[in-house]
Residue, then its C-alpha position, 0 to 999 in steps of 0.5 A: m157083164i156079170a151080175p153084181n150079186r154073183m160076184p162074191r160067189i165067183y171070187l169064193g169059187l176061184g179062191v177055193a179052186t186056187l187053194v185046192l189046185s195048190l194042194l193037188l199040185d203039192f200031193a201030185l208032185p211029191d218027188e219033183g216037188m213044187s217050188d216054195t215060191l209057186q206054192l206060196a203064191l197060189v196060197a196067197a192068191g187063193t186066200l186073197l180071192l176068198a177074202t174078197g169074196f167074203y168082203l163082197h158078200q158081207r157088203q151085199t147082205p143087209s145086217a140085222a145084228d145088234e151092237r152086242f153081236l157085233l162086239h162079240r164078233l169083234k172080240s172073237s176075231r181079235f182073239g182068233l188073230l192073237l191065238g193064230l199069231v201065238t201059234i205061228f210064233a210058237l211053231f217058228f221058235y220050236h222049229a228054229l230051236a229043234g231043227d236046223k232050218m228056219p221056217w220063213d213061211l211061218v214068218a210070212v204068214a204071221a206078217a200077213m196076219a199082222l199087216g192085214k189087221l193093221a191095214a183093216m184098222a187103217y181102212f176102217k178109221a179112214t172110212g169112218 
């Protein structure tokens, strides 16, 4: 049985290892190329593991922050999300107009960001 205080570290380590493995496979196999589906699955799994580790760490760490800090953190997270979405859509439209190939991976990332935001909003509303 793994101690509960070690679980966030395990998730964080697995997430980083998965993302590094994805990068190493992408660079190690430039000629054959790794399939896009496998690379997207590895990145999604690594990101999910990292998010789980951060969430568990946040749940275990007592917070001594006041309301102003929490409001600043909320505003900065919202700003970062919107900036990321605008950047992704700008890159999508640039590649769609300048090239002949549609970058659907950017759409997948934007959709994941938007769905993650909506899922978090629904969860926090449901749990109070």
